[in-house]
C-alpha positions as CSV (number, residue, x, y, z in Angstrom):
1,X,19.2,-31.9,20.2
2,X,15.8,-33.3,21.1
3,X,13.4,-34.2,18.3
4,X,10.0,-32.4,18.6
5,X,6.7,-34.2,18.1
6,X,6.2,-32.2,14.9
7,X,9.5,-33.2,13.5
8,X,8.9,-36.9,14.3
9,X,5.5,-36.7,12.6
10,X,7.1,-35.1,9.5
11,X,9.8,-37.8,9.4
12,X,7.2,-40.5,9.8
13,X,5.0,-39.0,7.1
14,X,8.0,-38.8,4.7
15,X,8.9,-42.5,5.4
16,X,5.3,-43.7,4.9
17,X,5.0,-41.7,1.7
18,X,8.3,-43.1,0.4
19,X,7.2,-46.7,1.3
20,X,3.8,-46.3,-0.5
21,X,5.5,-44.7,-3.5
22,X,8.0,-47.5,-3.7
23,X,5.2,-50.1,-3.5
24,X,3.3,-48.4,-6.3
25,X,6.4,-48.2,-8.5
26,X,7.1,-51.9,-8.0
27,X,3.5,-52.7,-8.9
28,X,3.7,-50.4,-11.8
29,X,6.7,-52.1,-13.2
30,X,5.3,-55.6,-12.6
31,X,2.3,-54.9,-14.8
32,X,3.5,-52.3,-17.3
33,X,6.8,-53.9,-18.5
34,X,5.5,-57.5,-18.9
35,X,2.5,-56.0,-20.7
36,X,4.7,-54.1,-23.1
37,X,6.7,-57.2,-23.9
38,X,3.6,-59.4,-24.3
39,X,1.8,-57.0,-26.6
40,X,4.8,-57.0,-28.9
41,X,5.1,-60.8,-28.8
42,X,1.5,-61.0,-29.9
43,X,2.1,-58.4,-32.7
44,X,5.0,-60.3,-34.2
45,X,3.0,-61.3,-37.3
46,X,2.3,-57.6,-37.9
47,X,6.0,-57.0,-37.7
48,X,6.5,-59.4,-40.6
49,X,3.6,-58.1,-42.7
50,X,3.9,-54.3,-41.9
51,X,7.0,-53.4,-40.1
52,X,6.2,-49.7,-40.1
53,X,2.9,-50.2,-38.3
54,X,4.5,-52.5,-35.8
55,X,7.2,-50.0,-34.8
56,X,4.5,-47.2,-34.7
57,X,2.6,-49.2,-32.1
58,X,5.8,-50.1,-30.2
59,X,6.7,-46.4,-30.1
60,X,3.3,-45.5,-28.6
61,X,3.7,-48.1,-25.9
62,X,7.2,-46.9,-25.3
63,X,6.1,-43.3,-24.8
64,X,3.4,-44.5,-22.4
65,X,6.1,-46.4,-20.3
66,X,8.2,-43.2,-20.2
67,X,5.2,-41.2,-19.2
68,X,4.7,-43.6,-16.2
69,X,8.3,-42.9,-15.1
70,X,7.6,-39.1,-15.6
71,X,4.5,-39.4,-13.5
72,X,6.4,-40.6,-10.5
73,X,8.4,-37.3,-10.4
74,X,5.5,-35.1,-11.5
75,X,3.2,-36.3,-8.7
76,X,6.1,-35.7,-6.2
77,X,6.3,-32.1,-7.4
78,X,9.5,-32.5,-9.5
79,X,8.6,-30.2,-12.3
80,X,10.5,-28.6,-15.2
81,X,11.0,-25.1,-16.6
82,X,12.4,-24.8,-20.1
83,X,14.6,-22.0,-21.5
84,X,16.2,-21.0,-24.7
85,X,15.1,-22.3,-28.2
86,X,11.7,-23.9,-28.6
87,X,12.6,-27.5,-29.7
88,X,9.0,-28.2,-30.6
89,X,9.8,-26.4,-33.9
90,X,12.1,-29.3,-34.9
91,X,10.3,-32.2,-33.3
92,X,9.5,-33.8,-36.7
93,X,13.1,-33.5,-37.9
94,X,16.1,-35.7,-37.2
95,X,18.3,-34.4,-34.4
96,X,21.0,-35.4,-32.0
97,X,20.5,-34.2,-28.4
98,X,23.7,-33.5,-26.4
99,X,23.1,-33.4,-22.7
100,X,25.3,-32.7,-19.6
101,X,25.2,-35.5,-17.1
102,X,25.0,-35.0,-13.3
103,X,23.0,-37.9,-11.9
104,X,20.6,-40.7,-12.8
105,X,17.7,-38.3,-12.5
106,X,18.8,-36.5,-15.7
107,X,17.2,-39.4,-17.7
108,X,14.0,-39.1,-15.8
109,X,14.0,-35.3,-16.4
110,X,14.3,-35.8,-20.1
111,X,11.6,-38.5,-20.1
112,X,9.3,-35.9,-18.5
113,X,10.1,-32.7,-20.5
114,X,10.1,-34.4,-23.9
115,X,6.6,-35.9,-23.3
116,X,4.9,-32.8,-24.8
117,X,7.2,-32.6,-27.9
118,X,5.0,-34.3,-30.4
119,X,6.2,-37.7,-31.6
120,X,9.7,-37.2,-30.2
121,X,9.6,-39.7,-27.3
122,X,8.2,-42.6,-29.3
123,X,10.7,-42.1,-32.1
124,X,13.8,-41.4,-30.1
125,X,16.9,-43.6,-29.5
126,X,18.9,-43.4,-26.3
127,X,22.6,-44.0,-25.9
128,X,23.3,-45.1,-22.3
129,X,25.8,-46.9,-20.1
130,X,25.7,-50.7,-20.6
131,X,24.9,-51.2,-16.9
132,X,21.4,-49.9,-17.6
133,X,20.8,-53.1,-19.6
134,X,20.5,-55.0,-16.4
135,X,17.9,-52.8,-14.7
136,X,14.2,-53.4,-14.8
137,X,13.8,-51.1,-17.8
138,X,16.6,-52.9,-19.7
139,X,14.4,-55.3,-21.6
140,X,12.3,-52.4,-22.9
141,X,15.3,-50.5,-24.1
142,X,16.6,-53.6,-25.8
143,X,13.4,-54.1,-27.7
144,X,13.0,-50.4,-28.5
145,X,16.5,-50.4,-30.1
146,X,18.5,-48.2,-27.7
147,X,22.3,-48.6,-27.6
148,X,24.2,-49.7,-24.5
149,X,27.7,-48.4,-24.6
150,X,30.5,-49.9,-22.5
151,X,32.8,-47.2,-21.0
152,X,36.6,-47.5,-20.7
153,X,39.5,-47.0,-23.0
154,X,39.9,-50.7,-23.5
155,X,36.5,-51.0,-25.1
156,X,36.2,-47.6,-26.8
157,X,37.2,-48.5,-30.4
158,X,35.1,-51.6,-30.5
159,X,32.1,-49.9,-29.0
160,X,32.2,-47.2,-31.7
161,X,32.2,-49.9,-34.4
162,X,29.2,-51.5,-32.8
163,X,27.5,-48.1,-32.5
164,X,27.9,-47.5,-36.2
165,X,26.5,-51.0,-37.1
166,X,23.6,-50.4,-34.7
167,X,22.7,-47.1,-36.2
168,X,22.8,-48.5,-39.8
169,X,20.7,-51.5,-38.8
170,X,18.0,-49.9,-36.5
171,X,17.9,-46.1,-36.7
172,X,15.9,-45.6,-39.9
173,X,14.4,-49.0,-40.2
174,X,12.5,-48.2,-37.0
175,X,11.8,-44.6,-38.1
176,X,13.8,-43.0,-35.3
177,X,14.1,-39.2,-35.2
178,X,16.0,-38.0,-32.2
179,X,19.1,-39.6,-30.6
180,X,20.0,-38.7,-27.1
181,X,23.7,-38.7,-26.0
182,X,25.6,-37.8,-22.9
183,X,29.0,-36.9,-24.4
184,X,30.8,-36.5,-21.0
185,X,30.7,-40.3,-20.7
186,X,29.7,-40.4,-17.0
187,X,28.4,-38.4,-14.0
188,X,29.9,-35.0,-13.2
189,X,31.1,-36.0,-9.7
190,X,33.0,-39.0,-11.1
191,X,34.7,-37.4,-14.1
192,X,35.3,-33.8,-12.9
193,X,38.7,-34.4,-11.4
194,X,40.0,-36.3,-14.4
195,X,38.6,-33.8,-16.8
196,X,40.2,-30.9,-15.0
197,X,43.6,-32.6,-15.0
198,X,43.3,-33.2,-18.7
199,X,42.3,-29.6,-19.3
200,X,45.3,-28.3,-17.3
201,X,47.7,-30.6,-19.2
202,X,46.3,-29.4,-22.6
203,X,45.8,-25.7,-21.8
204,X,42.0,-26.0,-21.9
205,X,39.5,-24.0,-19.8
206,X,39.0,-25.1,-16.2
207,X,35.4,-26.3,-15.8
208,X,33.5,-26.9,-12.6
209,X,29.9,-27.5,-13.6
210,X,30.5,-29.8,-16.6
211,X,33.4,-31.9,-17.9
212,X,35.1,-31.9,-21.3
213,X,33.1,-34.1,-23.6
214,X,34.4,-37.2,-25.5
215,X,34.3,-37.1,-29.3
216,X,33.9,-40.7,-30.4
217,X,30.1,-41.3,-30.2
218,X,29.2,-37.9,-31.5
219,X,31.5,-38.3,-34.5
220,X,30.1,-41.7,-35.4
221,X,26.5,-40.5,-35.2
222,X,27.2,-37.5,-37.4
223,X,29.1,-39.5,-40.0
224,X,26.5,-42.2,-40.1
225,X,23.3,-40.2,-40.0
226,X,24.0,-36.9,-41.8
227,X,22.8,-36.9,-45.4
228,X,25.6,-36.9,-48.0
229,X,24.7,-33.5,-49.4
230,X,25.3,-31.9,-46.0
231,X,28.8,-32.9,-45.2
232,X,29.9,-35.2,-47.9
233,X,29.9,-38.3,-45.8
234,X,27.6,-41.3,-46.6
235,X,24.5,-41.7,-44.4
236,X,23.8,-45.0,-42.8
237,X,21.2,-47.5,-44.1
238,X,21.1,-46.3,-47.8
239,X,18.3,-48.6,-48.8
240,X,16.1,-47.4,-45.9
241,X,16.9,-43.8,-46.7
242,X,15.6,-44.2,-50.3
243,X,12.5,-45.8,-49.0
244,X,11.7,-43.2,-46.3
245,X,13.1,-40.3,-48.2
246,X,14.9,-39.2,-45.1
247,X,16.6,-35.8,-45.1
248,X,19.2,-37.1,-42.7
249,X,20.2,-35.6,-39.4
250,X,19.3,-31.9,-39.5
251,X,19.9,-30.5,-36.1
252,X,22.1,-30.6,-33.0
253,X,20.1,-29.7,-29.9
254,X,22.5,-28.7,-27.1
255,X,20.6,-29.4,-23.9
256,X,21.7,-28.1,-20.4
257,X,20.1,-29.4,-17.3
258,X,20.4,-27.3,-14.1
259,X,19.2,-28.1,-10.6
260,X,18.7,-25.5,-7.9
261,X,21.9,-25.0,-5.8
262,X,23.6,-27.6,-8.1
263,X,21.9,-30.5,-6.2
264,X,20.9,-33.1,-8.8
265,X,18.0,-35.5,-8.4
266,X,18.9,-39.1,-8.5
267,X,16.6,-42.0,-9.4
268,X,16.0,-43.0,-5.8
269,X,14.7,-39.5,-5.0
270,X,12.5,-39.6,-8.1
271,X,11.0,-42.9,-7.0
272,X,10.6,-42.3,-3.2
273,X,9.8,-38.6,-3.4
274,X,11.4,-37.8,-0.1
275,X,12.9,-34.5,-1.4
276,X,10.8,-31.3,-1.3
277,X,9.1,-30.3,-4.6
278,X,11.9,-29.1,-6.9
279,X,11.9,-27.3,-10.2
280,X,14.6,-28.5,-12.7
281,X,15.6,-26.1,-15.4
282,X,16.4,-27.2,-18.9
283,X,18.0,-25.0,-21.5
284,X,18.0,-25.7,-25.3
285,X,20.1,-24.3,-28.1
286,X,19.5,-25.5,-31.7
287,X,22.3,-25.7,-34.2
288,X,21.9,-26.6,-37.9
289,X,24.0,-29.7,-38.6
290,X,25.4,-28.1,-41.7
291,X,27.2,-25.7,-39.4
292,X,28.9,-28.5,-37.5
293,X,32.4,-29.4,-38.8
294,X,33.0,-32.9,-40.0
295,X,36.8,-33.1,-39.5
296,X,37.8,-34.6,-36.1
297,X,40.0,-31.7,-34.9
298,X,37.4,-29.1,-35.9
299,X,34.6,-31.1,-34.4
300,X,36.5,-31.6,-31.2
301,X,36.9,-27.8,-30.9
302,X,33.2,-27.2,-31.7
303,X,32.1,-29.8,-29.1
304,X,34.4,-28.3,-26.5
305,X,32.9,-24.9,-27.2
306,X,29.5,-26.2,-26.5
307,X,30.5,-27.4,-23.1
308,X,32.4,-24.2,-22.3
309,X,29.1,-22.4,-23.1
310,X,27.3,-24.9,-20.8
311,X,29.7,-23.9,-18.1
312,X,28.9,-20.3,-18.6
313,X,25.2,-21.0,-18.6
314,X,25.3,-23.0,-15.4
315,X,27.5,-20.4,-13.7
316,X,25.0,-17.7,-14.6
317,X,22.1,-19.9,-13.4
318,X,23.7,-20.7,-10.0
319,X,24.4,-17.0,-9.4
320,X,21.0,-15.6,-10.5
321,X,18.5,-18.5,-10.5
322,X,17.9,-18.1,-14.2
323,X,19.5,-18.7,-17.6
324,X,20.8,-15.7,-19.6
325,X,18.7,-14.4,-22.5
326,X,19.4,-15.7,-26.0
327,X,21.3,-13.5,-28.4
328,X,19.0,-10.7,-29.6
329,X,16.8,-10.9,-26.5
330,X,16.9,-8.4,-23.6
331,X,15.2,-10.7,-21.2
332,X,15.4,-14.5,-20.8
333,X,12.0,-16.2,-21.5
334,X,11.1,-19.4,-19.6
335,X,8.3,-21.8,-20.3
336,X,6.7,-24.0,-17.7
337,X,6.4,-27.6,-18.9
338,X,3.1,-29.2,-17.9
339,X,1.6,-32.7,-18.0
340,X,-2.0,-33.6,-17.9
341,X,-2.8,-35.5,-14.7
342,X,-5.9,-37.0,-16.4
343,X,-3.7,-38.4,-19.2
344,X,-1.2,-39.8,-16.7
345,X,-4.0,-41.5,-14.7
346,X,-5.4,-42.9,-17.9
347,X,-2.0,-44.4,-18.9
348,X,-1.5,-45.9,-15.4
349,X,-5.0,-47.3,-15.4
350,X,-4.4,-48.9,-18.8
351,X,-1.2,-50.5,-17.5
352,X,-3.0,-52.1,-14.6
353,X,-5.9,-53.2,-16.8
354,X,-3.5,-54.7,-19.2
355,X,-1.8,-56.6,-16.4
356,X,-5.1,-57.9,-15.2
357,X,-6.0,-58.9,-18.8
358,X,-2.8,-60.9,-19.3
359,X,-3.2,-62.5,-15.9
360,X,-6.7,-63.7,-16.9
361,X,-5.5,-65.0,-20.2
362,X,-2.7,-67.0,-18.6
363,X,-5.1,-68.4,-16.0
364,X,-7.5,-69.5,-18.8
365,X,-4.8,-71.3,-20.7
366,X,-3.4,-72.8,-17.5
367,X,-6.8,-74.3,-16.6
368,X,-7.3,-75.5,-20.2
369,X,-4.0,-77.3,-20.2
370,X,-4.0,-78.7,-16.7
């Protein structure tokens, strides 16, 4: 079939836009990430004198970096509509966020929709695949204190030991509040067949839109971070708890991401913007951690139930275009998540100004030395 002039123009425009967006993203990374690292190097004396203030500043810089990533999608028309419980109500409490995983764009979506949730973004810890350590953002996550988990049965037990040690060392000493986890352990398209075979073998429900979650990391987080009075297990970092008077982990936020027609956005699309503007839908359910069982068998059942509910939520969404109402509601209520373009431009401008400042500083010292 012959390509019309209008179609050729549209393809050309899309390619040009993608090229310009990619160039901007590269420039953005080249100034923003080194600036983040250099600011924190300069502030190392403050870390020794006043650790709390240092990690506060680091958190603000971290939030700004995530806002830059969010801006790439926001300006391409990749917006978010939220459903279910309002998580702003628990934004100052400690919580574990359990998310279904379909594509690399899930992380970008969370970076966007959590921007307007108070201090959450700057005080959150991410659990992600170890391969992420080797991306351009890996150095930022390492400094921030995120945990890179290595997948595979051969590494599982050792990784859980390392996770416990990491939480005890960094979670409360850096005043973290939320911890984000993808319990499925991989993308839906990669794990679905294996999960369905496991479900059939163990007489569990057949799931198409999610996979059965893995227990290990969730159990370690709950055992380590839940305060003793809530489930009888010791919380991690006792000395830090006494100092900060932490109440321990208080909430489990069950988060379900849904894409129109079940077509997820990947990181390449987020960066290049060649897909038409898309609304991603995010559904939240909040559970008090005191209602979550501590025993492994009961916890496994509880966690399976959450993902069976996710399956029902996604089935309803794909059939109707909306999530079902919460219990006690007659109609589901959605909330359009918004970002300030002025604020995003301000952050981007600050990044490029910082890059220019560091360049001038290095030039000055170079000329002084040579």
